[in-house]
C-alpha positions, 0 to 999 in steps of 0.5 A, a space after each residue: 891134225 892136233 890129235 896126230 901132232 900130240 901123238 907124234 910127240 908122244 902125248 894125249 890131251 882130254 878131248 875138250 883140250 884138243 878141241 880148244 888147241 884146234 880152235 887156236 889154230 884157226 883163230 891165231 894162225 888162219 885168222 878166222 875168229 871162229 867158235 868152238 862148235 866144229 872143233 868140239 864135234 870133231 873131238 866128241 862125236 859119238 856114233 849114231 847121235 847128235 850133239 847138243 853143245 853150250 859153247 859158253 858153259 861147255 855143257 853137252 850131251 849126246 842125243 840118239 838120232 831116230 833110226 829113220 833119219 839120214 842126212 845127206 850133203 851136197 856141194 854147191 860148187 861155190 868155194 867160201 874163204 872165211 878169211 875174206 872178211 865176211 865172217 869176221 864182219 858178222 861176229 863184229 855185228 853181233 858184238 855191236 848188237 850185244 853192246 847196244 843190248 847191254 848184254 855180254 852175249 846175244 844168247 842173253 837177249 830176248 826178241 822183245 829187247 831187239 826192236 827198241 834198241 836196234 831199230 835205227 840199225 836194220 842190219 844189226 837188228 837182223 844179225 841179232 834176230 838170227 842168233 836169238 831165233 836160231 838158239 831157239 831153234 837148237 832147243 826145239 830141234 833137241 825135243 823133236 829129235 828126241 820125239 823122232 819127229 822128222 817132219 818137225 825137224 825138217 821145218 826147223 832146218 828150212 826155217 834156219 836156212 831162211 834165217 841164214 839167208 834173210 837175217 844173217 846174210 851168209 847164204 848165196 844164190 847157189 845154196 838158196 837154189 840148191 836147198 829149194 831143190 832138195 826140199 822138192 825131192 820126195 823123202 827130203 824133210 828139210 834142207 839148210 846150208 851148213 858151215 860157215 856160210 858164203 857157199 859150201 854145202 847144203 845138208 838135207 834131212 832124208 827118210 831112210 826108206 827113200 835115201 836111195 831114190 833121194 840120192 838118185 834124184 840129186 845126181 839127176 839134178 846136180 853136178 855134184 855127187 851127194 854124200 850120205 853121212 854117218 854120224 860117227 865118233 870123234 877123230 882118232 889116231 889110225 895106226 
């Protein structure tokens, strides 16, 4: 949308500025206090690559995806409305955890800091634990992507979903059930809820050679049509 508006106005902006404008639209107009990750991915995508992005320093790099990896998204059928307060509540809980830990951002916290400072507030402790462990999983995922280890990447995705469910509390019965069902299909290495939470889609990591049979199995067990995704370039103006 931002690229289209700029094009109509005869203007261009660097990709990071476009991402920031899109973020402002979501935070200031729609009212979702989101970060920059989704907007960054939309403006900086590179075909055949995953993106590692540091939302604080704005450092990033593209990591070639293994040739035998495919990604499939399945809609849980649960519509999520991020403006209903749940998303903002999680952000507020993370900010409260950071303040009690004496750090500017939870990215600066270590696991051994959490229990002593947050034991009297179990919900906030769980939110902080999710952030700390998820950041560690991201770094681990970069390493296994570069090594082409799909089994290890799937294990990390499964652990990520469990943390979203148990510590961050943003999954729902439908996405939990769907992720579990996807993991049981031969050729699926892992599955996790994606997006802002409280419903939406589940992302599955699939062995390329078995993608067709996996898609057929999903159609047989789900009311949703699975989408076989392509890691493509960022948004462009189409004339």
